[in-house]
KOLDOMAR-274736 format. One line per field, with one value per residue: residue in three letters; chain; x, y, z of N, C-alpha, C, O in turn. Coordinates in steps of 0.02 Angstrom, whole numbers. Each point is the difference from the previous one (the first is absolute). Layout:
! KOLDOMAR-274736
residuo: ALA / ...;
cadena: A / ...;
nxx: X / ...;
nyy: Y / ...;
nzz: Z / ...;
caxx: X / ...;
cayy: Y / ...;
cazz: Z / ...;
cxx: X / ...;
cyy: Y / ...;
czz: Z / ...;
oxx: X / ...;
oyy: Y / ...;
ozz: Z / ...;
END
This chain:
! KOLDOMAR-274736
residuo: UNK / UNK / UNK / UNK / UNK / UNK / UNK / UNK / UNK / UNK / UNK / UNK / UNK / UNK / UNK / UNK / UNK / UNK / UNK / UNK / UNK / UNK / UNK / UNK / UNK / UNK / UNK / UNK / UNK / UNK / UNK / UNK / UNK / UNK / UNK / UNK / UNK / UNK / UNK / UNK / UNK / UNK / UNK / UNK / UNK / UNK / UNK / UNK / UNK / UNK / UNK / UNK / UNK / UNK / UNK / UNK / UNK / UNK / UNK / UNK / UNK / UNK / UNK / UNK / UNK / UNK / UNK / UNK / UNK / UNK / UNK / UNK / UNK / UNK / UNK / UNK / UNK / UNK / UNK / UNK / UNK / UNK / UNK / UNK / UNK / UNK / UNK / UNK / UNK / UNK / UNK / UNK / UNK / UNK / UNK / UNK / UNK / UNK / UNK / UNK / UNK / UNK / UNK / UNK / UNK / UNK / UNK / UNK / UNK / UNK / UNK / UNK / UNK / UNK / UNK / UNK / UNK / UNK / UNK / UNK / UNK / UNK / UNK / UNK / UNK / UNK / UNK / UNK / UNK / UNK / UNK / UNK / UNK / UNK / UNK / UNK / UNK / UNK / UNK / UNK / UNK / UNK / UNK / UNK / UNK / UNK / UNK / UNK / UNK / UNK / UNK / UNK / UNK / UNK / UNK / UNK / UNK / UNK / UNK / UNK / UNK / UNK / UNK / UNK / UNK / UNK / UNK / UNK / UNK / UNK / UNK / UNK / UNK / UNK / UNK / UNK / UNK / UNK / UNK / UNK / UNK / UNK / UNK / UNK / UNK / UNK / UNK / UNK / UNK / UNK / UNK / UNK / UNK / UNK / UNK / UNK / UNK / UNK / UNK / UNK / UNK / UNK / UNK / UNK / UNK / UNK / UNK / UNK / UNK / UNK / UNK / UNK / UNK / UNK / UNK / UNK / UNK / UNK / UNK / UNK / UNK / UNK / UNK / UNK / UNK / UNK / UNK / UNK / UNK;
cadena: A / A / A / A / A / A / A / A / A / A / A / A / A / A / A / A / A / A / A / A / A / A / A / A / A / A / A / A / A / A / A / A / A / A / A / A / A / A / A / A / A / A / A / A / A / A / A / A / A / A / A / A / A / A / A / A / A / A / A / A / A / A / A / A / A / A / A / A / A / A / A / A / A / A / A / A / A / A / A / A / A / A / A / A / A / A / A / A / A / A / A / A / A / A / A / A / A / A / A / A / A / A / A / A / A / A / A / A / A / A / A / A / A / A / A / A / A / A / A / A / A / A / A / A / A / A / A / A / A / A / A / A / A / A / A / A / A / A / A / A / A / A / A / A / A / A / A / A / A / A / A / A / A / A / A / A / A / A / A / A / A / A / A / A / A / A / A / A / A / A / A / A / A / A / A / A / A / A / A / A / A / A / A / A / A / A / A / A / A / A / A / A / A / A / A / A / A / A / A / A / A / A / A / A / A / A / A / A / A / A / A / A / A / A / A / A / A / A / A / A / A / A / A / A / A / A / A / A / A;
nxx: 197 / 46 / -63 / 10 / -62 / 84 / 33 / 85 / -100 / 108 / 8 / 98 / -10 / -36 / 77 / 73 / -34 / 11 / 102 / 24 / -43 / 52 / 93 / -17 / -31 / 86 / 63 / -47 / 39 / 39 / -105 / 11 / 40 / 6 / 9 / 5 / -65 / 64 / -107 / 71 / -73 / 106 / -74 / 111 / -73 / 77 / -65 / 13 / -44 / 74 / 16 / -39 / 57 / -52 / 46 / 108 / -33 / 72 / 58 / 1 / -100 / 68 / -104 / 87 / -71 / -43 / 80 / 58 / -69 / 87 / -18 / -20 / -109 / -54 / 8 / -66 / -106 / -17 / -14 / -99 / 79 / -23 / -32 / -21 / 14 / -50 / 7 / 10 / 112 / -7 / 1 / 108 / 61 / -57 / 17 / 86 / 64 / 84 / -23 / -14 / 105 / -23 / 20 / -12 / 57 / 39 / 54 / 16 / 51 / 28 / -49 / 101 / -37 / 49 / -84 / -19 / 16 / -103 / 23 / 30 / -36 / 30 / -40 / -39 / -10 / -71 / 1 / 108 / -64 / 19 / 53 / -16 / -35 / 56 / 51 / -94 / -39 / 38 / -55 / -94 / 15 / 10 / -94 / -48 / 48 / -40 / -100 / 2 / 32 / -84 / -64 / 46 / -10 / -96 / -15 / 49 / -52 / -85 / 22 / 18 / -90 / -52 / 45 / -24 / -101 / 16 / 16 / 46 / 7 / 73 / -34 / 82 / 18 / 65 / -65 / 111 / -69 / 69 / -71 / -74 / 59 / 6 / -109 / 71 / -83 / -81 / -20 / 72 / -83 / 28 / 37 / -70 / 100 / 9 / 35 / 110 / 72 / -4 / 67 / 96 / -45 / 33 / 88 / 25 / -15 / 95 / -46 / 96 / 45 / 45 / 53 / 3 / -93 / -7 / 65 / -38 / -80 / 24 / 49 / -48 / -82 / -22 / -93 / 33 / 47 / -85 / -32 / 99 / -16;
nyy: 451 / -96 / 33 / 15 / 90 / 74 / -14 / -17 / -25 / 16 / -57 / 29 / 98 / 0 / -34 / 79 / 69 / -45 / 8 / 99 / 25 / -43 / 53 / 90 / -20 / -22 / 81 / 59 / -69 / 41 / 34 / 96 / -16 / 103 / -15 / 90 / 0 / 82 / -16 / 83 / -12 / -22 / -82 / 20 / -81 / 28 / 12 / -104 / 20 / -79 / 56 / -98 / -13 / 25 / 83 / -26 / 41 / -84 / 94 / -47 / 15 / 54 / -15 / 70 / -61 / 86 / 28 / -2 / -82 / 68 / -107 / -76 / -5 / -70 / -108 / -42 / -24 / -95 / -80 / -49 / -23 / -99 / 45 / -91 / 43 / 102 / -46 / -109 / 0 / -24 / 84 / 14 / -53 / 43 / 110 / -33 / 59 / 57 / 98 / 87 / 40 / 70 / 87 / -81 / -82 / 86 / -41 / 102 / -37 / 98 / 16 / 0 / 102 / -37 / 14 / -108 / -9 / 44 / -90 / -15 / -100 / 10 / -85 / 36 / -105 / 60 / -113 / -1 / -4 / 106 / -43 / -104 / -77 / 56 / -96 / -39 / 48 / -46 / -92 / 17 / 22 / -93 / -55 / 44 / -31 / -96 / -1 / 30 / -82 / -66 / 41 / -12 / -101 / -21 / 48 / -49 / -88 / 26 / 30 / -86 / -54 / 52 / -21 / -96 / 13 / 47 / -94 / 84 / -111 / 87 / -70 / -37 / -86 / 89 / -54 / 5 / 74 / -70 / -23 / -68 / -95 / -18 / 15 / -87 / 34 / -10 / 109 / 28 / 27 / 60 / -17 / 85 / 47 / 103 / -5 / -12 / 85 / 73 / -37 / 46 / 100 / 8 / -52 / 91 / 1 / 26 / 63 / -55 / 87 / -90 / -15 / -109 / -46 / 14 / -62 / -103 / -4 / 2 / -101 / -51 / -46 / 70 / -22 / -78 / 31 / 35 / -102 / -44 / 46;
nzz: 22 / -38 / -88 / 112 / 29 / -13 / 106 / -72 / 45 / 28 / -96 / -47 / -58 / -106 / -73 / -34 / -81 / -103 / -46 / -49 / -101 / -88 / -39 / -64 / -106 / -69 / -48 / -84 / -81 / -98 / 20 / 60 / -105 / 42 / -111 / 67 / -91 / 42 / -25 / 31 / -83 / -33 / 22 / -6 / -28 / 76 / 91 / -40 / 101 / 29 / 96 / 39 / 96 / -96 / 62 / 15 / -99 / -17 / 20 / 103 / -47 / 71 / -36 / -14 / 63 / -58 / 73 / -97 / 34 / -27 / 29 / -81 / -21 / 70 / -28 / -81 / 28 / 57 / -79 / 18 / 76 / -47 / 99 / -64 / 103 / 6 / -102 / 27 / 11 / -109 / 75 / 30 / 79 / 87 / -14 / 64 / -70 / 48 / 50 / -69 / -12 / 86 / -69 / 78 / -51 / 62 / -90 / 44 / -93 / 47 / -99 / 48 / -31 / -94 / -74 / 25 / -111 / -1 / 64 / 107 / -37 / 109 / -62 / 100 / -42 / 64 / 1 / 23 / 92 / -29 / 89 / -42 / 75 / 79 / -26 / 46 / 94 / 95 / 32 / 59 / 109 / 63 / 31 / 92 / 97 / 41 / 51 / 108 / 70 / 37 / 83 / 102 / 49 / 55 / 100 / 89 / 45 / 70 / 106 / 71 / 42 / 85 / 101 / 53 / 48 / 101 / 59 / -57 / 17 / 0 / -80 / 68 / -72 / 19 / -74 / 9 / -48 / -56 / -83 / -53 / 16 / -112 / 24 / 20 / -69 / 77 / -20 / 81 / 70 / -91 / 105 / -22 / 17 / -44 / -107 / -25 / 14 / -84 / -83 / 35 / -23 / 107 / -46 / 60 / -111 / 53 / -80 / -17 / 53 / -50 / 98 / 27 / 45 / 111 / 68 / 27 / 79 / 110 / 9 / -88 / 59 / -86 / -62 / -76 / -100 / -65 / -39 / -29 / -102;
caxx: -23 / -57 / -63 / -2 / -62 / 0 / 52 / -18 / 30 / 21 / -35 / 39 / -18 / -68 / 5 / 27 / -51 / -50 / 30 / -3 / -69 / -13 / 38 / -30 / -62 / 19 / 32 / -50 / -53 / -63 / -23 / 19 / 45 / 3 / 42 / -43 / 27 / -52 / 3 / -52 / -54 / -11 / 48 / 11 / 36 / 55 / 26 / -49 / 16 / -30 / -53 / -65 / -43 / 30 / -48 / 19 / 47 / 45 / -27 / -63 / 3 / -55 / -14 / -9 / -54 / -5 / -35 / 12 / 43 / 42 / 60 / 61 / -4 / 14 / 73 / 31 / -17 / 33 / 71 / 18 / -24 / -67 / -17 / -70 / -3 / -67 / -42 / -68 / -1 / 17 / -55 / 19 / 18 / -47 / -37 / 49 / -3 / 32 / -40 / -58 / 22 / 18 / 68 / -11 / 65 / 41 / 62 / 27 / 54 / 9 / 61 / 18 / 45 / 66 / -2 / -40 / -71 / -32 / -5 / -55 / -4 / 2 / -58 / -17 / -72 / -18 / -72 / -11 / 37 / 73 / 35 / 63 / 55 / 63 / 40 / -36 / -2 / 69 / 18 / -33 / 37 / 63 / -17 / -15 / 65 / 28 / -35 / 26 / 64 / -14 / -25 / 57 / 39 / -40 / 3 / 67 / 9 / -39 / 36 / 60 / -21 / -17 / 62 / 37 / -33 / 20 / 72 / 21 / 73 / 37 / 46 / 36 / 43 / -36 / 42 / 3 / 46 / 60 / 9 / -55 / -29 / -68 / -8 / -40 / -51 / -7 / -25 / 54 / -1 / 45 / -36 / 38 / 4 / -57 / -61 / 2 / -9 / -69 / -43 / 17 / 3 / -44 / 39 / -17 / 59 / -1 / 63 / 43 / 67 / 55 / 49 / 41 / -39 / -11 / 62 / 7 / -50 / -4 / 62 / 29 / -44 / 21 / -45 / 13 / 63 / -8 / -56 / 22 / 44;
cayy: -69 / -14 / -14 / -71 / -30 / -8 / -46 / -71 / -39 / -65 / -58 / -28 / 38 / -20 / -67 / 8 / 31 / -51 / -44 / 37 / -4 / -69 / -13 / 38 / -34 / -60 / 17 / 30 / -50 / 32 / -26 / 36 / 58 / 31 / 59 / 41 / 63 / 51 / 32 / 52 / -17 / -73 / -42 / -60 / -52 / -24 / -60 / -28 / -67 / -50 / -36 / 7 / 46 / 67 / 50 / 22 / -39 / 42 / 39 / 32 / 72 / 25 / 71 / 31 / 50 / 42 / -30 / -72 / -19 / -54 / -4 / 16 / 70 / 41 / -2 / 39 / 70 / 26 / -16 / -27 / -67 / -5 / -64 / -6 / -66 / -29 / 52 / -2 / 42 / 67 / 34 / 20 / -55 / -57 / 2 / 6 / -51 / -60 / -31 / -30 / -61 / -50 / 9 / 49 / 23 / 24 / 36 / 27 / 49 / 31 / -11 / 65 / 5 / 25 / 72 / 16 / 0 / -65 / -48 / -46 / -27 / -72 / -10 / -66 / -4 / -58 / -5 / -1 / 54 / -10 / 63 / -2 / 13 / -34 / 30 / 1 / 67 / 18 / -37 / 34 / 62 / -20 / -17 / 63 / 29 / -40 / 20 / 67 / -10 / -26 / 55 / 43 / -34 / 0 / 68 / 13 / -41 / 30 / 60 / -22 / -25 / 58 / 35 / -40 / 7 / 64 / 0 / -43 / -1 / -25 / -53 / -35 / 38 / 45 / 17 / 71 / 17 / 31 / 66 / 48 / -15 / -26 / -66 / -46 / -31 / -72 / -12 / 14 / 70 / 44 / 58 / 45 / -23 / 25 / -34 / -68 / 1 / 19 / -57 / -57 / 21 / 56 / 61 / 47 / 42 / 71 / 9 / 57 / -8 / -2 / 52 / -17 / 11 / 71 / 28 / -24 / 31 / 73 / 30 / 46 / 57 / 60 / 11 / -49 / 17 / 61 / -5 / -5 / 57;
cazz: 4 / -44 / 33 / 15 / -21 / -72 / -18 / -9 / 55 / -27 / 27 / 55 / 60 / 18 / 30 / 67 / 42 / 14 / 51 / 63 / 24 / 20 / 61 / 54 / 20 / 36 / 63 / 44 / 8 / -19 / -65 / -61 / -1 / -66 / -12 / -43 / -27 / -10 / -66 / 2 / 46 / -1 / 36 / -41 / 36 / -41 / 32 / 46 / 24 / -43 / 33 / -32 / 37 / -3 / -24 / -67 / -38 / -38 / -56 / 18 / 3 / 42 / -7 / 65 / -4 / 60 / 56 / 5 / 57 / -25 / 41 / -37 / -21 / 59 / 10 / -53 / 8 / 60 / -6 / 65 / 11 / 29 / 31 / 21 / 32 / -5 / -30 / 28 / 60 / -21 / -32 / -67 / -45 / -2 / -63 / -55 / -53 / 24 / 52 / -32 / -34 / 51 / 24 / 53 / 25 / -56 / 12 / -63 / 3 / -65 / -40 / -26 / -57 / 19 / 9 / 59 / -15 / 14 / -55 / 13 / 68 / 13 / 44 / 26 / 16 / 41 / 12 / 72 / 32 / -3 / 17 / -38 / 46 / -18 / -53 / -64 / -31 / -16 / -60 / -56 / -12 / -33 / -70 / -34 / -17 / -55 / -61 / -15 / -34 / -67 / -40 / -16 / -52 / -61 / -27 / -25 / -60 / -54 / -21 / -35 / -66 / -41 / -17 / -49 / -64 / -28 / -12 / -55 / 5 / -58 / 20 / -54 / -45 / -45 / -58 / -13 / -54 / 27 / -30 / 11 / 65 / -2 / 31 / -41 / 42 / -10 / -67 / -47 / -22 / 37 / 27 / 42 / 70 / 40 / -23 / 26 / 72 / 16 / -15 / 43 / 70 / 14 / -7 / -52 / -12 / -15 / -35 / 13 / -30 / 47 / -13 / -58 / -61 / -8 / -28 / -69 / -44 / 1 / 24 / -48 / -9 / 37 / 56 / 51 / 32 / 38 / 47 / 69 / 16;
cxx: -61 / -62 / -7 / -62 / -3 / 54 / -28 / 37 / 17 / -37 / 37 / -15 / -69 / 0 / 27 / -53 / -56 / 26 / -1 / -70 / -16 / 35 / -30 / -64 / 16 / 29 / -51 / -58 / -69 / -21 / 29 / 48 / 1 / 52 / -36 / 37 / -58 / 11 / -58 / -55 / -17 / 56 / 8 / 42 / 54 / 34 / -50 / 22 / -42 / -57 / -68 / -44 / 32 / -50 / 14 / 45 / 44 / -34 / -70 / 10 / -62 / -5 / -14 / -50 / -1 / -41 / 11 / 48 / 38 / 65 / 61 / 2 / 17 / 75 / 35 / -13 / 35 / 76 / 28 / -27 / -68 / -10 / -73 / -8 / -68 / -48 / -71 / -7 / 19 / -59 / 16 / 9 / -51 / -41 / 46 / -9 / 29 / -41 / -62 / 18 / 23 / 70 / -1 / 65 / 45 / 64 / 28 / 55 / 8 / 65 / 15 / 44 / 68 / 1 / -43 / -74 / -28 / -2 / -60 / 1 / 10 / -53 / -7 / -74 / -14 / -76 / -17 / 38 / 74 / 34 / 67 / 60 / 62 / 34 / -36 / 3 / 70 / 25 / -32 / 38 / 67 / -13 / -17 / 65 / 32 / -33 / 22 / 66 / -8 / -22 / 56 / 41 / -37 / 3 / 69 / 14 / -38 / 34 / 63 / -17 / -17 / 62 / 38 / -32 / 22 / 73 / 17 / 76 / 31 / 51 / 35 / 42 / -43 / 46 / -3 / 53 / 60 / 10 / -56 / -36 / -73 / -1 / -44 / -51 / -7 / -30 / 51 / 2 / 46 / -38 / 48 / -4 / -62 / -65 / -2 / -14 / -70 / -48 / 11 / 7 / -51 / 36 / -27 / 56 / -17 / 69 / 36 / 67 / 52 / 52 / 42 / -37 / -15 / 61 / 8 / -47 / 5 / 66 / 31 / -41 / 21 / -43 / 12 / 64 / -9 / -52 / 21 / 45 / -37;
cyy: -9 / -15 / -76 / -34 / -11 / -49 / -70 / -40 / -69 / -58 / -30 / 36 / -19 / -69 / 4 / 28 / -50 / -49 / 33 / -5 / -70 / -16 / 37 / -34 / -62 / 16 / 28 / -48 / 32 / -25 / 35 / 57 / 28 / 56 / 40 / 63 / 48 / 34 / 49 / -20 / -74 / -35 / -65 / -49 / -28 / -61 / -26 / -70 / -51 / -39 / 13 / 52 / 69 / 49 / 23 / -51 / 48 / 29 / 28 / 76 / 25 / 76 / 30 / 56 / 42 / -34 / -75 / -14 / -63 / 0 / 27 / 73 / 47 / 4 / 46 / 75 / 31 / -8 / -24 / -71 / 2 / -71 / 3 / -69 / -34 / 54 / 1 / 43 / 73 / 32 / 19 / -59 / -56 / -2 / 7 / -56 / -66 / -37 / -34 / -64 / -54 / 7 / 56 / 25 / 17 / 32 / 23 / 50 / 31 / -21 / 67 / -7 / 26 / 76 / 22 / 2 / -70 / -43 / -45 / -25 / -76 / -14 / -73 / 1 / -64 / 1 / -4 / 58 / -14 / 68 / 5 / 20 / -38 / 35 / 10 / 68 / 23 / -35 / 32 / 64 / -15 / -17 / 63 / 35 / -38 / 19 / 70 / -4 / -27 / 56 / 47 / -30 / 1 / 69 / 15 / -40 / 29 / 63 / -18 / -25 / 58 / 38 / -38 / 4 / 64 / 3 / -49 / 4 / -29 / -51 / -29 / 46 / 40 / 19 / 75 / 14 / 39 / 70 / 48 / -11 / -20 / -70 / -43 / -35 / -74 / -18 / 16 / 72 / 41 / 63 / 45 / -24 / 22 / -35 / -71 / -1 / 19 / -58 / -59 / 18 / 56 / 67 / 43 / 51 / 73 / 16 / 64 / -13 / -1 / 53 / -14 / 15 / 74 / 33 / -20 / 36 / 76 / 35 / 51 / 63 / 58 / 10 / -48 / 18 / 60 / -6 / 0 / 58 / 50;
czz: -44 / 41 / 9 / -29 / -75 / -24 / -12 / 54 / -27 / 34 / 59 / 65 / 25 / 33 / 71 / 47 / 16 / 53 / 68 / 30 / 27 / 66 / 60 / 26 / 41 / 69 / 50 / 14 / -11 / -69 / -61 / 14 / -71 / 0 / -54 / -23 / -10 / -67 / -5 / 49 / -2 / 39 / -40 / 40 / -47 / 31 / 50 / 21 / -38 / 33 / -32 / 33 / 2 / -30 / -72 / -33 / -41 / -61 / 14 / 5 / 37 / -10 / 68 / -6 / 64 / 54 / 8 / 58 / -19 / 39 / -37 / -22 / 58 / 14 / -49 / 9 / 60 / -3 / 67 / 7 / 35 / 28 / 22 / 31 / -8 / -25 / 29 / 62 / -15 / -35 / -72 / -47 / -5 / -64 / -61 / -51 / 25 / 51 / -30 / -38 / 49 / 28 / 53 / 31 / -59 / 27 / -67 / 13 / -69 / -33 / -34 / -62 / 24 / 12 / 58 / -11 / 14 / -62 / 9 / 72 / 0 / 53 / 21 / 21 / 41 / 12 / 74 / 32 / 3 / 12 / -37 / 44 / -22 / -59 / -66 / -35 / -18 / -63 / -62 / -19 / -35 / -73 / -40 / -21 / -58 / -66 / -21 / -37 / -70 / -46 / -22 / -56 / -67 / -34 / -30 / -64 / -59 / -27 / -40 / -70 / -46 / -21 / -53 / -69 / -36 / -19 / -56 / -4 / -63 / 25 / -61 / -42 / -49 / -58 / -14 / -53 / 29 / -27 / 18 / 66 / -1 / 30 / -45 / 46 / -18 / -67 / -54 / -24 / 46 / 21 / 39 / 73 / 39 / -20 / 29 / 75 / 21 / -12 / 46 / 74 / 10 / -5 / -57 / -6 / -11 / -27 / 20 / -35 / 55 / -19 / -62 / -65 / -11 / -32 / -73 / -48 / -5 / 20 / -46 / -9 / 45 / 61 / 58 / 40 / 46 / 56 / 73 / 20 / 45;
oxx: -46 / 4 / -7 / 4 / -41 / 6 / -51 / 61 / -44 / -18 / -31 / -2 / -11 / -36 / -24 / -5 / -27 / -38 / -12 / -8 / -31 / -29 / -5 / -10 / -34 / -18 / 2 / -42 / -45 / 41 / 7 / 1 / -2 / 16 / -17 / 45 / -53 / 56 / -56 / 13 / -57 / 56 / -49 / 51 / -14 / 45 / -27 / 29 / -51 / -31 / -9 / -45 / 38 / -41 / -45 / 33 / -17 / -41 / -28 / 52 / -57 / 47 / -47 / 13 / 19 / -54 / -23 / 52 / -25 / 35 / 34 / 53 / 32 / 26 / 45 / 44 / 22 / 37 / 58 / -49 / -16 / 11 / -19 / -10 / -4 / -22 / -33 / -55 / 11 / -25 / -45 / -25 / 7 / -25 / -22 / -33 / -27 / -6 / -18 / -42 / 20 / 19 / 5 / -1 / 0 / 1 / 3 / -1 / -10 / 49 / -42 / 34 / 4 / 40 / -9 / -38 / 37 / -12 / -39 / 18 / -10 / -2 / 15 / -24 / 28 / -30 / -58 / 46 / 21 / -12 / 34 / 39 / -1 / -11 / 30 / 20 / 10 / 35 / 32 / 8 / 22 / 40 / 16 / 3 / 32 / 34 / 8 / 12 / 36 / 21 / 1 / 22 / 30 / 9 / 4 / 30 / 25 / 4 / 17 / 35 / 18 / 4 / 27 / 35 / 1 / 22 / -16 / 27 / -22 / 37 / -25 / 9 / -48 / 50 / -54 / 54 / -9 / 38 / 12 / -43 / -33 / 50 / -51 / 19 / 36 / -3 / -14 / 41 / 5 / -33 / 51 / -48 / -29 / -43 / -53 / -39 / -27 / -51 / -41 / 24 / -36 / -27 / -23 / 30 / -52 / 50 / -31 / 5 / 0 / -5 / 15 / 28 / -3 / -6 / 21 / 19 / -9 / 2 / 35 / 22 / 19 / 25 / -10 / 3 / 36 / -6 / -38 / 26 / 28;
oyy: 42 / -21 / -37 / -56 / -39 / -13 / -19 / -4 / -36 / 4 / -25 / -31 / -8 / -11 / -35 / -21 / 2 / -23 / -34 / -13 / -7 / -31 / -29 / -4 / -15 / -31 / -16 / 14 / -6 / -26 / -31 / 30 / -38 / 29 / -27 / 25 / -19 / 21 / -19 / -3 / -19 / 25 / -35 / 18 / -24 / -30 / 39 / -37 / 17 / -42 / 53 / 28 / 16 / -19 / 21 / -40 / 58 / -32 / 34 / 23 / -16 / 37 / -21 / 51 / -24 / -27 / -29 / 33 / -56 / 51 / 46 / 31 / 51 / 52 / 38 / 41 / 57 / 34 / 14 / -17 / 48 / -49 / 44 / -49 / -61 / 43 / 52 / 17 / 40 / -27 / 1 / 1 / -44 / -53 / 19 / -50 / -53 / -61 / -54 / -44 / -54 / -39 / 59 / 49 / -33 / 32 / -39 / 37 / -33 / -16 / 26 / -50 / 28 / 24 / 60 / 5 / -49 / 25 / -11 / 38 / -34 / 35 / -46 / 49 / -53 / 53 / -1 / 26 / -56 / 47 / 51 / 44 / -41 / 59 / 22 / 4 / 31 / 30 / 5 / 15 / 38 / 19 / 5 / 29 / 31 / 9 / 14 / 37 / 20 / 4 / 24 / 35 / 10 / 5 / 29 / 26 / -1 / 11 / 33 / 16 / -1 / 25 / 30 / -5 / 3 / 46 / -60 / 54 / -52 / 13 / 6 / 59 / -26 / 33 / 28 / -29 / 48 / 39 / 52 / 40 / 1 / -35 / 23 / -30 / -25 / -59 / -6 / 16 / -11 / 32 / -21 / -31 / -40 / -11 / -22 / -41 / -27 / -5 / -46 / -40 / 18 / 51 / -26 / 20 / 17 / -23 / 51 / -47 / 42 / 29 / 46 / 27 / 23 / 42 / 40 / 16 / 29 / 61 / 45 / 47 / -9 / 14 / 17 / -7 / 8 / 46 / 21 / 2 / 51;
ozz: 0 / 58 / -49 / -25 / -25 / -60 / 29 / 0 / -24 / 59 / 46 / 54 / 60 / 48 / 45 / 57 / 55 / 42 / 51 / 60 / 52 / 45 / 54 / 61 / 49 / 50 / 59 / 44 / 42 / -37 / -53 / 54 / -48 / 51 / -53 / 34 / -24 / -15 / -16 / 60 / 15 / 5 / -13 / 29 / -54 / -31 / 39 / -39 / -29 / -32 / -31 / -32 / 46 / -41 / -35 / 33 / -8 / -33 / -43 / 24 / -18 / 13 / 34 / -32 / 53 / -12 / 49 / 7 / 5 / 2 / 23 / 2 / -10 / 19 / 18 / -9 / -2 / 36 / 18 / -33 / 35 / -36 / 39 / -36 / -6 / 38 / -1 / 20 / 45 / -50 / -43 / -56 / -43 / -19 / -54 / 13 / -13 / -2 / 21 / -10 / -20 / 44 / -15 / 37 / -52 / 52 / -47 / 48 / -50 / 33 / -37 / -10 / 55 / 40 / 12 / 48 / 5 / -55 / -47 / 46 / -50 / 51 / -38 / 28 / -14 / 5 / 19 / -32 / 15 / -38 / 5 / -18 / -45 / -12 / -49 / -58 / -52 / -40 / -52 / -59 / -43 / -44 / -59 / -54 / -43 / -51 / -59 / -47 / -46 / -58 / -56 / -46 / -53 / -60 / -54 / -47 / -57 / -60 / -50 / -48 / -59 / -56 / -47 / -51 / -61 / -35 / 5 / -9 / -25 / 47 / -56 / 16 / -28 / 12 / -10 / 2 / 38 / 28 / 32 / 19 / 52 / 0 / -27 / 50 / -43 / -18 / -60 / -44 / 60 / -41 / 25 / 20 / 36 / 43 / 24 / 24 / 48 / 34 / 2 / 40 / -47 / 20 / -51 / 50 / -29 / 28 / 16 / -39 / 45 / -55 / -38 / -47 / -57 / -44 / -42 / -56 / -53 / 4 / 23 / -32 / 58 / 54 / 58 / 61 / 50 / 41 / 43 / 56 / 19;
END
């Protein structure tokens, strides 16, 4: 499988992910939702809800520093969902980046790559205490599975495109001399079959002699007649 983080994600996929973030924020009735990708020691936002009250906007890049308390980073590092109903009541999360920005409630689920490695996270943010009860978290997990499927298709399409670039197919009528078997190229020059095919495909030739030609060339030679005795 190709490295997902090095693939070019099509704009149509990004649009779908932005719609997912927007829908999640509306369904959960929270100010913001984001979809993030982890790239070494940075977190990049690739999808964000459209509401004005949000901690991140699309294309934001957050440098993850040692000791930084970041909701989304915790989800990605643990590869498990995280629910913070009220950061002000948590000794650990009350001084987090999100809490200091006023987002005291958080829900996040990891997004995995098709090969099982981590890709990023889907996150919800709220400015008031919120336990994210009901189907909200399950819906986030379903969307994470959908994104996982998108990633698998993107990787397969990229591999197919790379394969097609390496395959050169001969098509149409090829003029060939009925006597010497040379092929006429599109510029009108006659070339040996192996020269023409090497120039129009990825085939490479190694030479030998068929049984008929061996007999024709060496059948009359004494050493040839005696070699199999």
